[in-house]
N, C-alpha and C positions, 0 to 999 in steps of 0.2 A: 504494500500500500504506500502511496506517495503522500506527502504532507497535504497536497492539494485535495486528494481524494478523501483524506481524513477530515479536513476542514469542511468539505461539502457534506460528508456523512453526518458529522456532529451538528452542522447547521440544520440539516433536515430533521434530526432528532429534537433539537431545540424548538424548531418551528412546530413540530407535532406536539411537544410538551406545552407550548404556549397556547395552541388551539384547544388542547384539553383543559388547560387551566381556567379558561373562561367558564366551563361547566363546573369544574372542581370547586372554584371559589363560590359559585352560587349554591352548590350542595352543602359546602361547609358552613356558609352563612346561615342557611336554613336550619342546620342542626345545632347552631350555637346560640348562646345568650346574646342579648342586645349589644353589649360591649364588644364581644369577639366578632359577632356578625358584622358590625360596622366596619371592622378592619378589612374583612374580605369583600364586602360590597364596595368599599372605597377604593379597592385595588383594581376594580374592573377596567376603568379608563386607562390605567397604566398598562394593563395587560394588552389591551387593544393597541396602544401605541407601541408596545414591545413587538407585537406581531407586525405592525406596519414597518418598524425598523428592520426586522428580519427580511421582509419583502423588499425593502429598498436595497438591502445588502445583496440579495439574490439578483435583483435587477442590475445593480452595479457590476456584478460578476458575469452578467450576460446569460443567465439561466432562468428557468421557471421555478417558482416556489413549489417544493414537494415536501411532504411530511413523511417521516420514517419513524415508526414506533421504537420505543426503547423499553427493555425489560425493567429498568428502574422506574420509569414513568408508569408502566403497567402495574408495578407493585404499589406505587403511591395511590393509584386509582383503586386498586383492590382494597387497600387500607381504608380509603374513603368510603367505599361501598359497604364494608363491614361495619364501620362505625355509625353510618347514618341509618342502618337497618336495626340497630340495637336500641333498647330502652335503657336509659341511664339518667341519673340526676343531672341537672344542668351543669353543675361544677365539674363533674366527671366527663360529661360530653365535651365541655369546653377544652379540657385537657387533651382529649382525643383529637379534637378539631385543630387545636394549636400544634400538636405534635405532627399531624399530617401536613399542615401548612408549612411548618418549619422544615420538614423533610423535603417538601417541594422546593422551597426557596433555596435550600442548601444544594439540591440537585441543579437548579438553574445556575447558581453561582459557580459551581464546579464546572458545569458545561461551558459557561461563559469564560472562565479562566482558561480552559483548554483552547477555546476558539481564539481568545486574545493572544495566547502564546503562539499558536499556529499562525495566526494572521500577522503577527509581528515577524515571525521567522520567514513568512512568505512575502514580506514587504508589501502587504496590502495597503491600499490608499488610506490615508488618515481618516477620511469620512467613514469608511467601513469600520475601522477600529473605534471611532468615536460612537458609532451606533451601538456596537457591542458594549462599550464602556458605559453608555447610558443605561442599557438594559441591566448590566451588572449593578450599577449604582442603585437602581430602583429595587432590584431583588434584595440587595443588602439592606436597604431601608425597610422593606416589608419584614424581613427576618428580624431586624432590630426591634420593630414594633411588637412583633409576637413575643420575642424574648423579654421585652419590658413587661408585658402582661404576666407572663409566667413568673418573672422575678418578683413583681408586686404581690402576686398570690403566695409566693414562697415566704415572703417576709411578713405576712399578715398574722 
């Protein structure tokens, strides 16, 4: 495999993940208390923009957007399906929702780190790297918000 092929493969996986995240966040919000639900519903616009950025990257590379599934993302979706189908008190359900959300954000950050490294090694144009960096920044921000809620609940 070449670095170019790896970059394209990982970008397709990230694109698939972002498309799935739109539904994931809605399901997580529906399963959560108001405070946690607001976090996920507020992230929808960012997710749409992250998808748009990936599409701009693909366009800049001269290809068509294609999604490719990832076993990691499929696992996160399976976790979500398991938690939304169980009955649990709100505080416990929030913990499941936050864990699933944090797993997702960490997956995104890791994928973006790999794409940024590959993109840098491939000397991709600065606008492409800036789009990836913007997505990483937003994923990191969402993760930090979730971690802050968990930390607040730990110290109560």
